[in-house]
RODO-2510 file (C-alpha; in nm, 4 decimals, decimal comma):
residues 288
     n   res          X          Y          Z
     1     x    15,5222    -8,2802   -14,8389
     2     x    15,4983    -8,0617   -14,5427
     3     x    15,6417    -8,1308   -14,2045
     4     x    15,2800    -8,2328   -14,0634
     5     x    15,2712    -8,5828   -14,3492
     6     x    15,4824    -8,7511   -14,1285
     7     x    15,3414    -8,7235   -13,8278
     8     x    15,0181    -8,8424   -13,9834
     9     x    15,1702    -9,1425   -14,1497
    10     x    15,3016    -9,2235   -13,7381
    11     x    14,9468    -9,1605   -13,6408
    12     x    14,8100    -9,4029   -13,8676
    13     x    15,0189    -9,6592   -13,7767
    14     x    14,9319    -9,5877   -13,3857
    15     x    14,5496    -9,6232   -13,4874
    16     x    14,6214    -9,9486   -13,6724
    17     x    14,8451   -10,0796   -13,4069
    18     x    14,5558   -10,0317   -13,1438
    19     x    14,3009   -10,2188   -13,3692
    20     x    14,5067   -10,5515   -13,3865
    21     x    14,6327   -10,4846   -13,0211
    22     x    14,2360   -10,5177   -12,9415
    23     x    14,1479   -10,7723   -13,1963
    24     x    14,4961   -11,0330   -13,1782
    25     x    14,5645   -10,9125   -12,7251
    26     x    14,2655   -10,8341   -12,6157
    27     x    13,9285   -11,0805   -12,8353
    28     x    14,1925   -11,3499   -12,9567
    29     x    14,4122   -11,3653   -12,6016
    30     x    14,7888   -11,3944   -12,8539
    31     x    15,1024   -11,3009   -12,6404
    32     x    15,2072   -10,9670   -12,7843
    33     x    15,4663   -11,0115   -12,9758
    34     x    15,2356   -11,2661   -13,1894
    35     x    15,0302   -10,9644   -13,2769
    36     x    15,0171   -10,7928   -13,5677
    37     x    14,9898   -10,4946   -13,3465
    38     x    15,3758   -10,4955   -13,3387
    39     x    15,4269   -10,4499   -13,6650
    40     x    15,2348   -10,1089   -13,6964
    41     x    15,3995   -10,0076   -13,4175
    42     x    15,6991   -10,0436   -13,5089
    43     x    15,6473    -9,8467   -13,8221
    44     x    15,4903    -9,5775   -13,6656
    45     x    15,7847    -9,5083   -13,4712
    46     x    16,0105    -9,5629   -13,7470
    47     x    15,8591    -9,4233   -13,9905
    48     x    15,8781    -9,0268   -13,8139
    49     x    16,2205    -8,9935   -13,8022
    50     x    16,2840    -9,1900   -14,1427
    51     x    16,0410    -8,9526   -14,3388
    52     x    16,1172    -8,6371   -14,1905
    53     x    16,5075    -8,6938   -14,2694
    54     x    16,4338    -8,8630   -14,5713
    55     x    16,1740    -8,6378   -14,7394
    56     x    16,4223    -8,3082   -14,7960
    57     x    16,6713    -8,5067   -14,9479
    58     x    16,3953    -8,6176   -15,2175
    59     x    16,2444    -8,2675   -15,2416
    60     x    16,5933    -8,1334   -15,3556
    61     x    16,6757    -8,3868   -15,5979
    62     x    16,3137    -8,3358   -15,7419
    63     x    16,4216    -7,9497   -15,8093
    64     x    16,6620    -8,0885   -16,0424
    65     x    16,4860    -8,4103   -16,1749
    66     x    16,1184    -8,4107   -16,3526
    67     x    15,9513    -8,5499   -16,2040
    68     x    15,8991    -8,8732   -16,3492
    69     x    16,2718    -8,9746   -16,3090
    70     x    16,2130    -8,9052   -15,9809
    71     x    15,9163    -9,0968   -15,8984
    72     x    16,1059    -9,3861   -16,1215
    73     x    16,4650    -9,3233   -15,8491
    74     x    16,2665    -9,3443   -15,5561
    75     x    16,0413    -9,6838   -15,6934
    76     x    16,3501    -9,8760   -15,7933
    77     x    16,5733    -9,8027   -15,5038
    78     x    16,2199    -9,9053   -15,2782
    79     x    16,1906   -10,2063   -15,4888
    80     x    16,5509   -10,3088   -15,5011
    81     x    16,6199   -10,2656   -15,1330
    82     x    16,2567   -10,3828   -15,0178
    83     x    16,3023   -10,7239   -15,2140
    84     x    16,6433   -10,7776   -15,0984
    85     x    16,5530   -10,7876   -14,7815
    86     x    16,2320   -11,0221   -14,8113
    87     x    16,4602   -11,2618   -14,9884
    88     x    16,7515   -11,2531   -14,6857
    89     x    16,5197   -11,2782   -14,4393
    90     x    16,2521   -11,5623   -14,5459
    91     x    16,5285   -11,7602   -14,6573
    92     x    16,7635   -11,7324   -14,3569
    93     x    16,4371   -11,7777   -14,1401
    94     x    16,3185   -12,0366   -14,3009
    95     x    16,6508   -12,2509   -14,2746
    96     x    16,7100   -12,1801   -13,8852
    97     x    16,3261   -12,2752   -13,9157
    98     x    16,3403   -12,5765   -14,0071
    99     x    16,6656   -12,7036   -13,8518
   100     x    16,5309   -12,6060   -13,4694
   101     x    16,2152   -12,7785   -13,5593
   102     x    16,3896   -13,0638   -13,6540
   103     x    16,5281   -13,0384   -13,2920
   104     x    16,1929   -13,0017   -13,1306
   105     x    16,1022   -13,3116   -13,3157
   106     x    16,3523   -13,5445   -13,1871
   107     x    16,3322   -13,4363   -12,8420
   108     x    15,9039   -13,5483   -12,8330
   109     x    15,9942   -13,8511   -13,0561
   110     x    15,8049   -13,7274   -13,3070
   111     x    15,8513   -13,7150   -13,7115
   112     x    15,9011   -13,3849   -13,8894
   113     x    15,7844   -13,2720   -14,2084
   114     x    15,8558   -12,9669   -14,3183
   115     x    15,6527   -12,9284   -14,6791
   116     x    15,3374   -13,0796   -14,4931
   117     x    15,3551   -13,3498   -14,7623
   118     x    15,2014   -13,6446   -14,5228
   119     x    14,7883   -13,6160   -14,5092
   120     x    14,6371   -13,5398   -14,1776
   121     x    14,4170   -13,8412   -14,0835
   122     x    14,0834   -13,7973   -14,2536
   123     x    13,8925   -13,7881   -13,9326
   124     x    14,0260   -13,4795   -13,8169
   125     x    13,9462   -13,3288   -14,1636
   126     x    13,5952   -13,4337   -14,0519
   127     x    13,5982   -13,1855   -13,7246
   128     x    13,3633   -12,8918   -13,8134
   129     x    13,6085   -12,6230   -13,7293
   130     x    13,9263   -12,8190   -13,9418
   131     x    13,6812   -12,9375   -14,2444
   132     x    13,9134   -12,6587   -14,5070
   133     x    14,3089   -12,7598   -14,3187
   134     x    14,3375   -13,0332   -14,6530
   135     x    14,5879   -12,7341   -14,7868
   136     x    14,8254   -12,4893   -14,6815
   137     x    15,0040   -12,7168   -14,3808
   138     x    15,3790   -12,6882   -14,3186
   139     x    15,5912   -12,7646   -14,0570
   140     x    15,3647   -13,0602   -13,9183
   141     x    15,5087   -13,2861   -13,6356
   142     x    15,3006   -13,6143   -13,5791
   143     x    15,3417   -13,8970   -13,2865
   144     x    15,2323   -14,1226   -13,0390
   145     x    15,0251   -14,4970   -13,1216
   146     x    14,7607   -14,5221   -13,3505
   147     x    14,5102   -14,5191   -13,0993
   148     x    14,6614   -14,1807   -12,9402
   149     x    14,7655   -13,9733   -13,2360
   150     x    14,8845   -13,6484   -13,2301
   151     x    14,9338   -13,3488   -13,4574
   152     x    15,0729   -13,0450   -13,4803
   153     x    15,1610   -12,8085   -13,7651
   154     x    15,1275   -12,4558   -13,8877
   155     x    14,8300   -12,3469   -14,1048
   156     x    14,8265   -12,0736   -14,3674
   157     x    14,4976   -11,9849   -14,5432
   158     x    14,3606   -11,6757   -14,7073
   159     x    14,0165   -11,5096   -14,7739
   160     x    14,0050   -11,2312   -15,0000
   161     x    14,3400   -10,9852   -14,9391
   162     x    14,4323   -11,1463   -14,5638
   163     x    14,6508   -11,4162   -14,5534
   164     x    14,6226   -11,5660   -14,1942
   165     x    14,9019   -11,8102   -14,0669
   166     x    14,8675   -12,0233   -13,6492
   167     x    14,9689   -12,3382   -13,5209
   168     x    14,7340   -12,6229   -13,5190
   169     x    14,7207   -12,8996   -13,2317
   170     x    14,5314   -13,2103   -13,3063
   171     x    14,4763   -13,5547   -13,0628
   172     x    14,2691   -13,8398   -13,1670
   173     x    14,1005   -13,9536   -12,8445
   174     x    14,0103   -14,3095   -12,6571
   175     x    13,6024   -14,2168   -12,7163
   176     x    13,3158   -14,0328   -12,9459
   177     x    13,3374   -13,6725   -12,9289
   178     x    13,0365   -13,4626   -13,0230
   179     x    13,0352   -13,2162   -13,2979
   180     x    13,1044   -12,8690   -13,1598
   181     x    13,2892   -12,5744   -13,1755
   182     x    13,3821   -12,3099   -12,9925
   183     x    13,5578   -11,9713   -13,0423
   184     x    13,6616   -11,6510   -12,9317
   185     x    13,2812   -11,4383   -12,9109
   186     x    13,3126   -11,0656   -13,1387
   187     x    13,0640   -10,8240   -13,1143
   188     x    12,9058   -10,9568   -13,4657
   189     x    12,8855   -11,3254   -13,3191
   190     x    12,6847   -11,1418   -13,0240
   191     x    12,4237   -10,9341   -13,2740
   192     x    12,4281   -11,2935   -13,4398
   193     x    12,2970   -11,4124   -13,1118
   194     x    12,0933   -11,1725   -13,0581
   195     x    11,8741   -11,2614   -13,3695
   196     x    11,8785   -11,6278   -13,3242
   197     x    12,1774   -11,7717   -13,4142
   198     x    12,3052   -12,0153   -13,2290
   199     x    12,5157   -11,9807   -12,8920
   200     x    12,5110   -12,2324   -12,6138
   201     x    12,4750   -12,0025   -12,3138
   202     x    12,5757   -12,0710   -11,9614
   203     x    12,3766   -11,8789   -11,6614
   204     x    12,5786   -11,9654   -11,3901
   205     x    12,8858   -11,8996   -11,5879
   206     x    12,8674   -11,5906   -11,7631
   207     x    13,2419   -11,4673   -11,7784
   208     x    13,2302   -11,8094   -12,0460
   209     x    12,9539   -11,7105   -12,2236
   210     x    13,0565   -11,3747   -12,2270
   211     x    13,4217   -11,4780   -12,3926
   212     x    13,3245   -11,7586   -12,6275
   213     x    13,0236   -11,8988   -12,8973
   214     x    12,9378   -12,2290   -12,8357
   215     x    12,8529   -12,4092   -13,1594
   216     x    12,6105   -12,7511   -13,2507
   217     x    12,3691   -12,9014   -13,4081
   218     x    12,0268   -12,8314   -13,2834
   219     x    12,0006   -13,1903   -13,1662
   220     x    12,3387   -13,1655   -13,0249
   221     x    12,2306   -12,8694   -12,7524
   222     x    12,1688   -13,1153   -12,4557
   223     x    12,4440   -13,2986   -12,4891
   224     x    12,7149   -13,0336   -12,5379
   225     x    12,5863   -12,8322   -12,2536
   226     x    12,5750   -13,1105   -11,9858
   227     x    12,9493   -13,1970   -12,1509
   228     x    13,0624   -12,7920   -12,0693
   229     x    12,8589   -12,7432   -11,7539
   230     x    13,0854   -13,0231   -11,5815
   231     x    13,3691   -12,8450   -11,5565
   232     x    13,4772   -12,7318   -11,9184
   233     x    13,3298   -12,3880   -11,8822
   234     x    13,5602   -12,3365   -11,6064
   235     x    13,8870   -12,4426   -11,7649
   236     x    13,8072   -12,2077   -12,0822
   237     x    13,6852   -11,9042   -11,8851
   238     x    14,0679   -11,9670   -11,7373
   239     x    14,1922   -12,0793   -12,1053
   240     x    14,0992   -11,7439   -12,2986
   241     x    14,1166   -11,6689   -12,6850
   242     x    14,1145   -12,0917   -12,8158
   243     x    13,9350   -12,2031   -13,1269
   244     x    13,8408   -12,5367   -13,0141
   245     x    13,6640   -12,7769   -13,2850
   246     x    13,5731   -13,1566   -13,1789
   247     x    13,4086   -13,4598   -13,3885
   248     x    13,4549   -13,8819   -13,3382
   249     x    13,7558   -13,9577   -13,2412
   250     x    13,9584   -13,6026   -13,2832
   251     x    13,9946   -13,3157   -13,0945
   252     x    14,1421   -12,9814   -13,2482
   253     x    14,3127   -12,6478   -13,0683
   254     x    14,4693   -12,3244   -13,1846
   255     x    14,4810   -11,9456   -13,1808
   256     x    14,3780   -11,7518   -13,4300
   257     x    14,6739   -11,6042   -13,5948
   258     x    14,8777   -11,7260   -13,2418
   259     x    15,1862   -11,9300   -13,4492
   260     x    15,4044   -12,1110   -13,2010
   261     x    15,7846   -12,0350   -13,2211
   262     x    16,0327   -12,3637   -13,1998
   263     x    16,1427   -12,3201   -12,8618
   264     x    15,7286   -12,2784   -12,7235
   265     x    15,5922   -12,5991   -12,8984
   266     x    15,6921   -12,8219   -12,6301
   267     x    15,4907   -12,6150   -12,4018
   268     x    15,2173   -12,5917   -12,6146
   269     x    15,2075   -12,9421   -12,6937
   270     x    15,1592   -13,0041   -12,3100
   271     x    14,8939   -12,7721   -12,2615
   272     x    14,6773   -12,8643   -12,5414
   273     x    14,7549   -13,2172   -12,4869
   274     x    14,6338   -13,1627   -12,1137
   275     x    14,3035   -12,9249   -12,2684
   276     x    14,2322   -13,1983   -12,5143
   277     x    14,2334   -13,4801   -12,1996
   278     x    13,9743   -13,2487   -12,0424
   279     x    13,7612   -13,2812   -12,3314
   280     x    13,8030   -13,6007   -12,4100
   281     x    13,6992   -13,6973   -11,9987
   282     x    13,3845   -13,4519   -12,0166
   283     x    13,2298   -13,6339   -12,3288
   284     x    13,3587   -14,0025   -12,1388
   285     x    13,1549   -13,8729   -11,8561
   286     x    12,8709   -13,8248   -12,0883
   287     x    12,9022   -14,2085   -12,2361
   288     x    13,0086   -14,0951   -12,5753
***
């Protein structure tokens, strides 16, 4: 491998870092520490000196060994070191994380189910955004009364080769919520909308309409439009990057790939609870 190839590897890492920064931080409004961009940035920074220093050694080894033995040695070392690091980080981190979540649950007066074995409320699973959330639930916190139930949990799902994690907050409301889904609007969404796809826009709130795609059934467009025009558009102009779903007596919220750390859970709970109350008030004003 020549001197320029480590630089090319680092450049590739920087390109991925820039792309994921745009997707996670700009589009979905995640904090940088929760973005995949940080991983690729670290990889880009480390890879150049690592490859620059290590490659001459492997070249010298290869000069004395045949290619098959060299490749086997490199593969074995990488697998052993990588496996050891992954095991230590995973089991140590998971144990510490459970202890931290126990403390958060006690502070908030919630129950805690680390493996997510407790079934989620059926009403929540009928919300369009969360109809596939039945599996992949961990670190489930639940609290509140029967008519004011709260659930905060981590959800993992896989599409193709890509696995996604994020933290979801769900709240039972005292009034009925018309079925809707709100999510950050991507370039693909704009193209779909241009060809007639559903997107409830508001001429008086161009910032909201540009940042979000609002979906609902055709027969509910007028109701959803009145509900959001009363103040929810202004709320989500300030609060960017959220995916929100409502239906029946449930509202759920999360940020794509927004995995909330234990020290931020109380703040996340208070913020999402306030947003759910705003949605509930808007629906109540419509007579739902």
